[in-house]
N, C-alpha and C positions, 0 to 999 in steps of 0.2 A: 386602876381600871385598865383592863386589857382591851385595846381597840383592834387587835389583829383579826378578830372574827368579822369585822366590818367588811373585809375584802373577800371573805369566803362566799362566793356566789356560784351556785350550781345551775347553770343556764338550762341544761336538759330537764331538770326538775321544774324550773320556772315555766318552761313551755307547757308542760302538762298541767301545772297548777293554775295557770291563767287561761287555759283553754276550757270553754264551756263543755259540760258533759255531753250534749248531743253531738258535738264535733270531735270527740275523742276517738278517732279511728286510727288505725295503724298507719295508713298512708298520710293522713293529715299530720300526725305527730312526727313522722319521718321527714316530711316536707318542712315543717316548722323548725325541726332540729337542724336541718341543712341550712336554713336561713340564719340560724343563730350561731352556727359553727365559726364563721369569721370573727364574731365578737368574742366567742369563747377562746379562740386562739390568741386574740389581742389581750384578753384578760390573763391568760397564762403567761404571756410575755411580760405583762405588767407585774405580776406576782413574782416572777423570777428576778426582774430588775429591782423590785422593792426589797427582796431578800438580800441581794448583793449590796444594795445601798445601805441597808441596815447593818450588814456585816462590816462594811467599810467604816461606818460611823462609830461602831462599837469598839474598834481597835485604834490605838493611839501610837505615837512614836516611842513609847516606853519599851524598855528591853523585853520584859515579859510578854507584852502584847505583840511585839514584832516577832518574837520566837513562836508564839501561838500561830500567827498568820503564816509564817514560813513552814512550820510543821504541818499545818492544815493543808497547805498547797502541795508540798513536795515530799513529805514523809509522814503519811497519815498513820501507818501502823506502828512504827517504832519510835517516832518523835525524837530523833537524834540530833536535829539541828539546834545549835545554841549560839549565843552571842557572847564574845569575850571582849575585854577592854583592849583598846588599841595601844600602839607603841608611840611614845613621845620622845623626841630627841631634843635635848637642850643644847642651844648653841654655846660655844665657848668664845669668850671675848679675847681677841689677840691684841689689837691696837686699832686706832682710827687711822685711816690713810693719811690724814693731815699730819700725824705725828712723825711719820717717816722713820720709824725705828726698825732696826733689823730684828727679825724673829727667826729663831732656829727651831725647826721641827724634827729634824732627822736625827735619830739615834742609831749609830752603826750597829749596836748590839741587837736592836729589834729587827733591822733589815726588813721592814714591812712598809708598804706604801701608806702614806697619810692622805686622807681625803678631807677636803675642805668644801663647805657649802656656805653660800650666802643665805640671808634670811628667807628669801623667797623659795630657794631650793629646799631648805630645811623644813619649811612649812609644808611643801608639797609631799614630803616623805612621811609626815605624821598622819596617822589614822585614828579616828575617834573610837571605832569599834571594828571588830573582826567577826564575820559570820563564818562559823566553822561548820562545814558540811562533811559528813562521814562517807560520802559516796561521790563518785565521779558524775559530773553534769555534762550533758551534751551542750552544743552551742545554743540551741533553742531554749533549753531549760535555764542556762546561765543568763541569757537575755531576759527571760521572763522573771527570774529571781531578782536581777538588778532593777528591772522596772518596778517590781513589787516593793523592794527596799526603798527605791527613790520616791515612791508614792507616800510611804509612811514616815520616812526619816525626816528630821528637821533639816532645813536648807543649808545650814552651816556645818553639818556633820559629814565627815568623810569615812569611808569604810573600805574594806577589802574582803574578798571571799577566799577562804582557805579550805583546802580539801585535806582531810585527815585520813 
């Protein structure tokens, strides 16, 4: 059953419909329509809010749904925004500090710096997904995109925005 028609109210038509025939004059109808105008404006605001709330409810944190929301908001025509998997870095076990063993990391042939991260730093570098945007975003658009992603994503998921 479709209940969306329940909220379709035409207040200007109701004014004429409930007005008795002898009182249906142009000035009377105009006066009654002016009295009903604030209610009509509130009804329009309610309908817009209802559409936005239904849109939010219909979309979930799933990848396809988040892509649809981002493309509906930022790239309506070409729909080029997509989400790819993030990068995970596995930590390498060297030794426990209690063991006090010497560890050699430098190889003169490589002559490259070696970077070490503890567990917390390594976790902060991981991202669960990457939102790939094919065009440059200004600051306001990026803030809006981040807030939209934060609204739909699961709380424990991390992400980055990449511009291609």
